[in-house]
C-alpha positions in Angstrom: 33.6 -4.3 7.2 32.5 -6.5 10.0 29.1 -5.6 11.5 27.2 -7.9 13.5 27.4 -11.0 15.8 31.1 -10.3 17.1 30.8 -6.7 18.3 28.1 -6.3 21.0 29.0 -3.0 22.9 29.0 0.4 21.0 29.6 3.9 22.0 28.5 7.1 19.9 29.8 10.5 20.5 27.3 13.5 20.6 29.2 16.6 20.4 27.3 19.1 18.1 23.6 20.3 18.0 20.2 18.8 18.0 20.2 18.3 14.2 23.5 16.2 14.2 22.3 14.1 17.1 19.1 13.1 15.3 21.1 12.5 12.0 22.8 9.6 14.0 19.5 7.9 14.6 19.5 5.4 11.7 23.0 4.5 12.8 21.7 3.8 16.5 18.7 1.9 15.1 20.8 -0.4 13.0 23.1 -1.1 15.8 20.1 -2.0 18.2 18.7 -4.1 15.5 22.0 -6.2 15.3 22.1 -6.7 19.1 24.4 -4.0 20.4 24.3 -2.4 23.8 24.5 1.2 22.8 26.1 4.0 25.0 25.7 7.7 24.0 28.7 9.8 25.2 27.4 13.4 25.4 30.0 16.1 25.3 27.6 19.0 23.9 26.3 21.6 26.2 22.8 21.4 24.5 21.2 18.8 26.9 20.9 16.3 23.9 20.4 13.5 26.2 16.8 14.6 26.7 16.1 13.5 23.2 16.5 9.8 24.5 14.4 10.1 27.7 11.4 8.0 27.5 12.6 5.7 24.8 14.9 2.8 24.8 17.1 3.9 21.8 20.2 4.2 24.1 21.0 1.8 26.7 23.3 4.1 28.7 24.1 7.8 28.7 27.3 9.4 29.8 27.5 13.2 30.0 31.2 14.7 29.8 31.1 18.4 30.0 34.2 19.0 32.0 37.8 17.9 31.7 37.9 16.2 35.1 34.7 14.0 33.9 36.6 13.2 30.6 39.7 12.0 32.9 37.3 9.8 34.9 35.6 8.5 31.7 38.9 7.6 30.1 40.1 5.9 33.6 36.9 4.2 34.1 36.6 2.5 30.8 40.2 2.3 29.8 40.0 -1.5 29.9 38.4 -1.2 26.5 34.8 -1.7 27.5 33.5 -0.8 23.9 33.9 -3.0 21.0 33.2 -0.2 18.6 33.0 3.6 19.0 31.7 6.0 16.4 32.8 9.6 16.0 31.3 11.4 13.2 32.6 14.6 11.4 30.9 17.0 13.8 32.3 15.1 16.9 35.8 14.5 15.5 37.6 16.8 18.1 40.9 15.4 19.3 39.7 15.0 22.8 36.7 12.8 21.7 39.0 10.7 19.4 41.6 10.1 22.2 38.7 9.3 24.7 37.2 6.8 22.1 40.6 5.2 21.4 41.4 4.8 25.0 38.0 3.0 25.7 37.3 1.1 22.7 38.8 -1.7 20.8 38.1 0.1 17.4 37.0 3.5 16.5 35.4 4.5 13.3 35.6 8.1 12.0 34.8 9.9 8.7 36.9 12.8 9.2 40.7 12.8 9.0 42.5 14.2 12.1 46.1 14.7 12.5 48.0 13.9 15.8 51.7 15.0 16.0 52.5 13.3 19.1 50.1 10.3 19.2 49.7 7.2 17.2 46.2 5.6 17.6 46.4 2.3 16.1 42.7 1.4 16.4 41.4 4.2 14.4 39.6 3.2 11.1 38.8 6.1 8.6 35.6 5.6 6.5 35.8 7.6 3.4 32.8 9.9 3.1 30.6 9.2 0.0 29.5 11.8 -2.4 25.9 12.8 -2.9 24.3 11.0 -0.1 22.4 12.1 3.0 24.1 12.8 6.2 22.1 10.2 8.0 23.5 7.7 5.4 27.0 9.1 5.9 26.7 8.2 9.7 25.2 4.8 9.0 28.3 4.1 6.6 30.5 4.2 9.6 29.0 0.8 10.5 27.9 -0.7 7.3 27.7 -0.3 3.6 24.2 -1.2 3.5 22.8 2.3 3.6 19.4 2.1 2.2 17.2 4.2 4.6 14.0 5.9 4.9 12.1 8.6 6.5 11.0 6.3 9.3 14.7 5.5 10.2 14.9 9.0 11.7 11.9 9.0 13.7 11.9 8.6 17.6 9.0 7.1 19.4 7.9 7.8 23.0 10.0 10.9 23.5 9.3 12.2 27.2 8.2 15.7 27.5 7.2 18.1 30.2 3.8 19.6 30.5 3.8 23.3 29.4 2.6 25.9 31.8 1.1 27.8 28.8 -2.0 27.4 26.7 -1.4 26.4 23.2 -3.8 26.7 20.2 -5.9 23.6 19.5 -4.4 23.5 16.0 -1.2 25.2 14.9 2.1 24.9 13.1 5.5 25.8 14.5 7.6 28.4 13.0 11.3 28.8 13.7 12.6 31.9 11.9 16.1 31.7 13.2 18.6 29.1 13.2 22.0 28.0 14.5 21.5 30.0 17.8 21.5 33.1 15.6 25.3 32.4 14.7 24.7 31.2 11.0 23.3 34.2 9.0 23.5 32.2 6.0 20.5 30.0 7.1 18.3 32.8 8.4 15.8 34.4 6.0 14.9 37.9 6.6 12.2 38.1 9.4 10.5 41.0 7.7 10.0 38.9 4.7 8.6 36.2 7.0 6.2 38.8 8.4 5.1 39.6 4.9 4.4 36.0 4.0 2.6 35.5 7.3 0.2 38.4 6.8 -0.9 37.0 3.3 -1.0 33.5 4.9 -3.4 34.5 7.6 -5.7 36.2 5.1 -5.9 33.0 3.1 -6.0 30.8 6.1 -7.9 32.7 8.7 -8.0 29.9 11.3 -4.2 29.3 11.1 -2.4 29.8 14.5 1.4 29.8 14.8 3.7 29.1 17.7 7.2 30.6 17.4 10.1 28.8 18.7 13.9 29.5 19.0 17.0 29.9 21.1 17.3 32.8 23.5 19.9 34.1 21.0 16.9 34.4 18.5 14.7 36.8 20.7 15.2 39.7 18.4 14.2 37.5 15.2 11.1 36.5 17.2 10.1 40.0 18.1 10.1 41.1 14.4 7.3 38.6 13.7 4.1 40.0 15.2 0.3 39.0 14.7 -2.5 38.2 17.2 -2.6 34.6 15.8 1.2 34.1 16.7 2.1 32.7 20.3 5.8 33.7 20.6 7.7 31.2 22.8 11.1 32.3 21.5 13.8 31.8 24.3 11.0 30.6 26.6 11.3 26.8 26.3 13.6 23.9 27.3 14.4 21.2 24.8 11.8 19.1 26.7 9.3 21.8 26.3 10.1 22.3 22.7 9.4 18.7 22.0 6.0 19.1 23.6 5.2 22.0 21.3 6.4 20.3 18.2 4.9 17.0 19.1 1.4 18.5 19.2 1.8 20.7 16.2 0.5 20.0 12.7 3.8 20.9 10.9 6.9 22.9 11.2 8.0 25.8 8.9 11.4 27.8 9.2 15.0 27.4 8.6 17.5 24.6 8.2 17.9 24.1 12.0 17.9 21.6 14.9 14.0 21.9 15.3 13.6 21.0 11.8 15.4 17.7 12.5 13.3 17.3 15.7 10.2 17.8 13.6 11.1 15.1 11.3 12.1 12.7 14.2 8.5 13.5 15.7 7.0 12.5 12.2 5.9 16.0 11.4 5.9 17.6 7.9 8.4 20.4 7.4 8.6 23.5 5.2 12.0 25.1 5.1 14.0 27.7 3.3 17.7 26.9 2.5 20.5 29.2 2.0 24.1 28.1 1.9 23.4 24.7 3.3 23.1 21.6 1.3 19.5 20.4 1.4 20.5 17.1 -0.1 22.8 16.3 2.7 20.6 17.6 5.6 16.9 17.9 4.6 14.3 15.1 4.5 12.7 16.0 1.0 14.7 13.3 -0.7 13.0 10.6 1.4 9.5 12.0 1.2 9.0 15.1 -0.9 5.2 15.3 -0.4 5.8 15.8 3.4 9.0 17.9 3.3 9.1 21.1 1.2 12.4 22.8 0.6 12.8 26.2 -0.8 16.1 27.2 -2.4 17.3 29.9 -4.8 17.8 27.9 -8.0 19.3 30.8 -9.8 22.4 30.9 -7.5 25.3 28.6 -8.7 27.5 29.2 -5.8 25.5 27.1 -3.4 25.5 25.1 -1.4 28.9 26.3 0.1 28.1 25.1 3.6 28.7 21.4 3.8 31.2 19.2 5.6 31.8 17.2 2.4 32.1 18.6 -1.2 31.1 22.3 -0.6 30.8 24.6 -3.4 33.8 26.9 -3.1 33.5 28.6 -6.5 32.9 31.8 -4.6 33.3 31.2 -0.9 35.2 28.8 1.3 33.4 29.8 4.5 29.8 30.9 4.3 30.3 33.3 7.1 32.3 35.4 4.9 29.8 35.9 2.2 29.1 39.6 1.6 25.6 39.3 0.5 24.0 36.1 1.4 22.3 36.3 -2.0 21.1 32.7 -1.8 18.8 33.7 0.9 18.0 37.3 0.0 17.2 36.4 -3.5 14.3 34.1 -2.3 11.1 36.3 -2.7 8.2 36.5 -0.2 5.9 35.8 -3.2 7.7 32.5 -3.8 7.5 31.4 -0.2 3.8 32.4 0.1 2.9 30.5 -3.0 4.6 27.2 -1.9 3.7 27.7 1.7 -0.1 27.9 0.8 0.2 24.7 -1.2 1.9 23.1 1.9 -0.6 24.2 4.5 -3.6 23.3 2.2 -2.3 19.7 2.2 -1.3 19.4 5.7 -4.0 21.4 7.5 -6.6 19.3 5.8 -4.8 16.1 6.8 -4.9 17.2 10.2 -8.7 17.6 10.4 
């Protein structure tokens, strides 16, 4: 696979959520290291371009949220401006692939997409590799040299707004929801979080928590109450969430975009995992002392939510699960015990 020297203009498509965008960071960093001018093509409605304000990771950002803007983009760059375009599994919609094919000499994808009436000769399919992290899967679109570390996901100098709200001097962030409240297989019972936090405040009386989450997670946030909690669920922009996490000691919660944002901001994470594959998406494999994952080891049908090699023994779609036992089987006692160890380490490190 040809990597550097010859190709100097690259485009990367961002079409999903915060997590998928940040999992592309090792790819962008490698391209920049090899001298590429990198353009981000944003077709996601989640303002992901704000992740790249205040840093020089992307040289150019193009936002395409409407069909007319897509037509403009294809027309404007139809002379094959880009030497390489990268469309990963979460961005591999037909419109994106056609746009990439129309504006790039070569398009690399890791998801097979069938076209009935089109023949796109400049697509190169990169076979996904089993048992490696999603950040490495993205990097393999460019090079087979995929040895990466925790630092490869980190972003420096992210611009952020000044919050019009007073935050505690020292706090951790908690996001009890996930996936805009559309992924129940990621969301541990808020009442169990309440139980854990009551015990946690007894053990760590100085602990303060800031709740974050999407507007769709308001009901989840309302179920977690304590005078030591500042509830900002549904009240922050992405820029403001960056500010909150950037000033926090650590983040606890679910497999979510904010977990990835915390890792990008070099913060420790403590996360509870249900159907999702922590080996594919979490950061514990890079630094287990900073990133704690809680899974239900007694459940053999997980992880059933993964774009590569999901466990289909019981379910082919995690949304169809009748009981979410992978999550419900995790006890508050287990979480409290491990959260106490996590907090003892990282609260002390923050002093």
